[in-house]
N, C-alpha and C positions, 0 to 999 in steps of 0.2 A: 482586391476582393470587393465585389459589389454588395449592395445592401441585402439582397436576397440570400446570397451565400452566407453573409454574416449572421442573418436571422436563422438560417437552417443549422448553422454550427452551434448557435445558442441552444436550439432545440436538441441537438445531439448531446450537448453539455448537460441539459436537463435530464435526459435519459441516463447518461453515465453517472451523474451525481446521485440520481435516485437509486440506481443499482449499487453505487458505492456506499450510500447510507444504509441500504437494505442489508448488505453483507458486512458493513463495518470496516471497509478497506479504503475509504476516501476516493475511490473511483479509478486510481492509477492502474491497478492490476487489470481492470477491465478496459480502460482507455487505450493501453498500449497495443493489444491485439486489434482493437477496433480501428485505430489509426493506421496500423500496418495493412490491414485487409481493405478498409474502405478508401483510404487515400494513397495507398502504395508507398508509405514512408518506410525508409530503411529502419532497422531496429534502434539504432542510437537516436535518430531523429524522432521516432515515435516515443521513446522513453523521455527524451528532453522535453518534448511538446506536452506530454501527459503531466510532467512534473509541474508545469505552470498551473494546471488545475489542481493538483494534489496539494501543493504547499499552502495556499490559502484555506483549503478545506481542513487540513490538519490543524492549522493555527486556530481556526474558528472552533473546531471540535475540542481542542485543548482548553480554550478559554471557557467554553460552555461547561465542560467537564469540571474545571477548577471551581466554577461558581457553585456546583452542586456537591462535589466530593473533594475531600482532602487528599492531596498527593504527598506522600512522604518525600521530603526534599532530598534526603540522603540517597534514597533508592533512585529517585528520578535523576539526580546528578551523575550517579554511577553509570546509569544507562545512557544518558544524553552525551556525556563527555566521550565515552568510549565509542559510541556510535558515530559521533561527529568525526573523530579521527579516522576511523576505518571506512566510513562512507567516502571520505576524501580519497583514500587509497583506492577503493573499489571503483569510484567514478573516474579517477585518473587512468585506471586500467581500462575501463569500459570504452572510453572515447577513442582509444587507439586500436581496438580489436576489429577484426573483419566483421562487417554487418551481417553476413550470411551465417557465420559461426555464432554470432550473438543471438540471431533469431532462433537457431536450433537449440542453443543453450537455454533460451527463455522458454521454448516449448517444453524442454525437459523439466525446467523449474515448475511450470504449470502442472505438468503430469504428476511430479513428485508431491506437490502441494495437494493435489486432488486426492491421491492415494493416502496421504497422511490424514486428511480429513475423513476419508472412509474408515481408516483404522480407528480414529477417535470415536466414530459413531458406534463401532462394535465393542470397544473397550469401555468398561465402567470407569468414569472419571473419579479420581481420588477426592476425598472430602476437602473442601477449602478451609483454610484457617486464617486467623488474623496475623500469624507470624510466618516468616519465610522458612521453608524447610532447610535451606542452605544459607550460610553467612552472606550478608549483603554484598561483600566484594565480588562474589561470583556473578553478580549482575553485570559487572564490567565485562566478563567473558561473553555473556549473552549479548550485551550491547555491541561488542566487537564483531561477533559473527553476524548479527542482524544488520549492523551498519555496513559491513563489507558486501553482503548480498544486496542490501538496499541500494548501495552506490552502484553496484555492478548492473542490477536490473531495473533501477529507477522506481522501486516500489516502497521506499521508506523504511522497511524493516518491521513495521508494526504487524504485518500479516504473519511474520515468522515469530515475533516475540510474544504475542498474546497467547497462543496455545502452549508455548514453553513455560510461560509464567504460571499458567494454571496447572499444567500437568507435572512439571518438574519442581517448581518453586512453591506450589500449593496455594497460590493466591486465589481469591475469588475472581469471577469474570469481570466485575466492575473495577476492582483494583488493577487487574491485568490490562484492561483497556486504557485506563488512565496513565499507567506507567508506559505503555506502548506509545501513546501519543507524545509523552515527554521524550521518548527515544526518537520518535519519527520527526519531530519538529526541527531540530538542528540538522539531522542527517539529510532530510529532503531539501532543506535550504542550501546546504553546501553542495549537494549533488546537482541541483538545478544550476547554481552558479558555474560549476565545472562544465556541465554540458553546454551552457550558453556561451562560455568563453571559447569553446571549440566549435561553435556554430551549429550545434545539434538541437536547436529550438526553432520551430516554425511559429513565430509570434502571431502572424496574421490568423492562423488557425487556433493557436493556444488561447488567446484572449477571450474570444466568444465562448469557447469550451469552459474556461474558468468562470465566466459570468453565469453560464447555465448551471454549472456544478454548484456554485455558492447558493444559487436560488433554490436548488432542488434537493440538496443532501438531507435536509431536515425531513422532507417527505419520506425518503427511504427509511430514515431512523424511526419515524412514527409507524410505518408499515412493518418494520422488523419487530417492534414491540407487540404488534397485533398477531404475529404468526408464531407457532410453536417452534422451539429451537431445533428439534430434529428435522423439521421440514426445511428450515433455513439452511442447515448444514447440507441436506440433500440437494437443494437448489444451487448452493454455492459450489458444491463438488461437480454437479452436472454442468454448470456454467464454465468452470475452469477447464473441464475436458472439452467442451464445445469450442472454447477459445483456442485451446491447444491444437485441436484438429484443424480449425480454420487457418490459424497462423502456420501450422506445419505444412499445409498444402498451398500456401501463398506462392504465387509464381515469382 
């Protein structure tokens, strides 16, 4: 890769990191369809390459969150340990699937996520409280499901866990984001290692994307705090559907 291509990929990482910070998803959910459409990577290679950008972003976000907010260690461990185990299972399954079937499954995942966000926009969210609505061992069930899907699709599981923590477990958005980061950190790490061991990472492309993402994710976070939440949800839903359409019609 020449210097110009390296610089252009850093710029792409800047854009993906900004969008990831804006929507609070670390950039992976956006990077995967972008890598498939722009660079023609097959689904597993796109997911593994995107994880190189996602893992440091998640670790940085978790560290910054921990500096400002207290994360309940018992709740975090229940999510982290279960997600680690099931992400290993999901990633081990994903690396051996047919890339075309994986692409179509990922498109369906994006569409389902978009419609779930639309549903949340129309339904009144329940009042958040300081206590979980369900006993904390049930968090291990959530961690297992989110870890499995995160390992399968390379998205870390936080995008699944955050809305469930607020709607089902009754946590505040701030608590949900912190716990989701604790879930995502080990699951994204083990998923990246699994994909890399099977040759599903384009390191020459991934490293400049990761550099750009680390530099820009804070910009997106600042922008997110300046926009109203309903507008953010509408933008996120529209972006998910646009990514699904682009990836669905990928040759």
